[in-house]
N, C-alpha and C positions, 0 to 999 in steps of 0.2 A: 469512409472507413481507410485508415491508415495502411499500405501499401510495402513490407517490406522482404527478408529473402527469410531463408531458417537459420536463426544464426547470428545476423544480424543485432547490432547490437538497438531499443528500441529502449529514445531516450521522450521521459514525462514532464508537466510538469498542475500544480494545481498552484494556482493563484484562491488569494481570496482578497479580493475587491471592500473595503468599508474605514468610511472616512478617523474610523480610533488606529491609530497607531503604533498599538501597543496590544494588540493581539499578536498568536505568531501562529503555524498552522502545520499540522504533524502527522504524517501518512504509518497511521494502526494499519492499514489487512490493507492489502490488498489477496484479492479471486482469481484465476480466471477461468474460461468454459468454451462452449464451441455450443450452448444452447448462453441466446443473447438473456432470454425466461430464466432460465434455473443456473442457478451459483447455485447448488443446494450437490444434486447426484454427480454430477462426475466434474470434478474441478484440479485444480490446480492451483497452490498456496505459493505466495510472491511470500509476502512477509502477514503476519498472524500477529494483532494484541504487543506489536512495534518490532517481533521476533523476529528478524529474516529467513525462510524457511526454500529455498533457492538462491542456490552460489551464485550467480550474475546476476543477484538481486543488488545492486549501488547506494548508497543514497546522495548527492552532487548538492554541493555548496550552489545555497543560494546567497542575491543579491541585496534581500530583509528577509524576516525571520513569516512572512508573510505570503512569503511561496518558497512551498518546496520541491524539488526535482529529486527525482527516480531516474534505475535505464537498465535493462534487462536483456540478454539474447530471445528474442524471438523465435518462438514456439509453435507444433503443431502437438495440437490429442494423438489424429492416426491423420493419414487418409481422407478417411470418406471423411474428416468437417471440415475443408477449409478455410474458415477464419474463428480467431480466439477474440472472444469479448474479456471485459479483464473492466472489471468492478472494484475500484475499495473509498475502503470509509476513513476516512481524513478528521480534526479531534481541535475544533478548535479552542486557544486560550490563550490567557490573561499571559503576556510574556514578565518575564518574573519573580511570576507564580510557579517557585519548585514543586510544590505540593502537587499541582494542574497532572492529568494527563503523556499530557505533551515534554514534562520531566523526566516522566516513569521509566522512556529508554523502553526496553521488551521486558513483558509479562509472561509472566509459564502461569499456567494456571492455579488455584491456588490447592489442596488437599485438609479435607474433609478435615479433622477432626473427629475420632474414634469417639473419646469422650463422654459423659453422660449427655 
């Protein structure tokens, strides 16, 4: 566990360890929950499909594309939940593959065509 006070900035880093230097990592989705085994019932979205949902979420520069750094303000679900658990989905892409998910940024849900 990592202990922080409410509203304190929490800094995180995800690193890809690979011999391929042409890979980059992208933070796609991060969801918080008071239950470490349930990230569907009571959740709080920090970032979803590359779209920032929490105003305190911030992406930070990193020394390499294989490292993703970000932060957000620590929060609580309620006094009855003393811990908050984080689950993040990251995407690994080829560097300079501009058609890959890593270069698309925020992807909002596509609407279906109601035609034929």
